[in-house]
C-alpha positions in Angstrom: 33.6 191.3 50.0 35.7 188.5 48.6 37.0 187.7 52.1 33.4 187.3 53.3 32.5 185.0 50.5 35.5 182.8 51.1 34.9 182.8 54.9 31.2 182.0 54.3 31.9 179.0 52.2 34.5 177.7 54.7 32.1 178.3 57.6 29.2 176.6 55.8 31.4 173.6 54.9 32.4 173.0 58.5 29.0 173.5 60.1 26.4 171.8 57.9 25.4 168.5 59.3 25.1 165.3 57.2 22.0 163.3 56.4 19.6 166.3 56.8 17.3 165.0 54.1 17.0 161.7 55.9 16.2 163.5 59.1 13.5 165.6 57.5 11.8 162.5 56.1 12.0 160.9 59.6 10.0 163.8 61.1 12.6 166.4 62.0 11.1 169.8 62.7 12.6 172.6 60.6 13.2 175.8 62.5 13.4 179.0 60.5 15.4 181.3 62.8 15.1 184.5 60.7 12.9 187.5 61.6 9.2 187.4 61.2 9.4 189.7 58.2 12.0 187.5 56.5 9.8 184.4 57.1 6.7 186.1 55.7 8.6 186.8 52.4 9.3 183.1 51.9 10.2 180.0 53.9 10.6 176.3 53.6 7.1 174.7 53.6 6.2 173.3 57.0 8.9 175.2 58.9 8.3 176.8 62.2 9.5 180.4 62.7 11.2 181.2 66.0 13.7 184.1 65.4 17.1 184.0 67.0 16.2 187.1 69.0 13.4 185.2 70.8 14.8 181.7 71.1 16.0 182.1 74.7 12.4 182.9 75.7 10.7 180.6 73.2 12.7 177.4 73.5 10.5 176.1 76.3 7.6 175.8 73.7 9.7 173.2 71.9 9.8 169.5 72.8 13.4 168.6 73.7 12.9 165.0 72.7 12.3 165.8 69.1 14.8 166.4 66.2 15.3 169.9 65.0 17.0 171.4 61.9 17.7 175.1 62.0 18.2 177.4 59.0 18.5 181.1 58.2 19.7 183.3 55.3 23.5 183.0 55.8 24.0 180.1 58.2 25.2 182.1 61.2 22.0 182.5 63.1 21.1 178.9 62.5 24.5 177.8 64.1 23.8 180.1 67.1 20.3 178.7 67.6 21.7 175.1 67.4 24.2 175.9 70.1 21.6 177.6 72.3 19.3 174.7 72.1 22.1 172.3 72.8 23.0 174.3 75.9 19.3 174.0 77.0 19.5 170.2 76.9 18.2 169.5 73.4 20.1 166.4 72.0 19.0 166.2 68.4 19.6 169.7 66.9 21.3 170.1 63.5 22.4 173.2 61.6 20.8 173.3 58.2 22.6 176.5 57.3 21.3 178.6 54.4 17.6 178.3 53.5 18.3 177.7 49.8 20.9 175.0 50.5 18.6 173.2 52.9 15.8 173.3 50.3 18.1 171.8 47.8 19.2 169.0 50.2 15.6 168.2 51.0 14.6 168.2 47.3 17.5 166.1 46.3 16.8 163.6 49.0 13.1 163.5 48.2 13.9 162.7 44.6 16.1 159.8 45.6 13.2 158.0 47.3 
């Protein structure tokens, strides 16, 4: 368990993109890539739920010219979705990592303005 926590912190440190709060205020779409049941238990207000398991079929519903920020419960699924969308030609996709971390970033950035 300790190894996972250390790995998780290192992983999140290297994959979370900068300026996410600024991107949200400029209209970035927040993608919740958790399951439908996880989403129904709580999510970031205004986020769109497209689970990792359906993204390969659902990505065509998204506008590839818009900016997206992905998030999930541990940061792994959000990184996978970011990479899938990049492979599909999306240019502006960012990994928001863990839901609670992204919420804190957004709140902190909102308070600055």
